C-alpha positions, -999 to 999 in steps of 0.1 A, spaced: -705 -654 -843 -721 -650 -807 -758 -651 -803 -768 -645 -768 -786 -675 -749 -800 -671 -720 -786 -691 -686 -825 -698 -685 -818 -723 -708 -799 -746 -696 -816 -770 -685 -836 -768 -723 -797 -775 -732 -787 -802 -715 -812 -820 -722 -802 -815 -757 -765 -824 -753 -776 -846 -718 -755 -860 -688 -716 -863 -695 -693 -843 -699 -658 -837 -693 -652 -815 -659 -620 -795 -664 -603 -779 -629 -571 -767 -621 -538 -786 -599 -511 -772 -576 -487 -769 -607 -516 -747 -629 -525 -775 -653 -556 -787 -662 -566 -819 -653 -602 -836 -671 -631 -854 -657 -658 -874 -678 -681 -870 -655 -726 -874 -649 -739 -842 -638 -770 -835 -626 -788 -801 -632 -814 -785 -596 -822 -753 -587 -799 -736 -612 -766 -752 -598 -751 -783 -611 -741 -814 -593 -718 -842 -601 -692 -865 -585 -662 -856 -573 -623 -876 -572 -596 -874 -548 -580 -850 -573 -605 -830 -592 -626 -825 -552 -589 -811 -542 -581 -791 -569 -617 -769 -577 -616 -768 -531 -577 -743 -535 -592 -730 -573 -634 -736 -581 -638 -718 -612 -642 -747 -631 -651 -756 -670 -679 -787 -682 -675 -796 -717 -703 -813 -736 -688 -822 -771 -716 -816 -802 -738 -840 -803 -738 -843 -845 -710 -836 -862 -711 -799 -877 -733 -788 -842 -722 -770 -815 -703 -782 -783 -716 -769 -751 -686 -753 -729 -704 -735 -697 -684 -717 -666 -690 -719 -628 -677 -716 -597 -675 -749 -575 -685 -761 -544 -669 -795 -528 -698 -811 -511 -677 -847 -500 -677 -861 -528 -699 -836 -549 -695 -812 -568 -711 -784 -565 -713 -763 -601 -730 -721 -595 -727 -714 -641 -710 -684 -639 -716 -684 -679 -719 -712 -708 -714 -701 -744 -720 -729 -775 -690 -736 -798 -682 -752 -825 -654 -749 -860 -658 -722 -885 -684 -733 -908 -671 -698 -928 -638 -702 -943 -634 -660 -929 -642 -668 -899 -617 -693 -872 -651 -697 -850 -687 -702 -842 -696 -692 -810 -731 -688 -791 -731 -673 -757 -752 -686 -732 -760 -658 -712 -773 -647 -674 -798 -617 -669 
């Protein structure tokens, strides 16, 4: 099940989910690399600190994802995809899409999603 939400609502979503997220990058051998980061949103762009491996990964493969776990049991997680650029030890992520996702609450459905869309 999908429900579109405008990416302009990202600020409100982040107030709900908080500033701590999991950042996913891809390593040289194409394995996922996950870091726990503190995220800030300004001017439609997300920023977070980047360690050595995270920064190296994002510099070569800039398509990244951020995951905010569900605030409460049964609620939606927030997953955001974006294009990253590294500026020193700061990663800047321009959102390209986002979705709220949770396990299905209905036995006839395997997932329950609400995309965040950009006009």
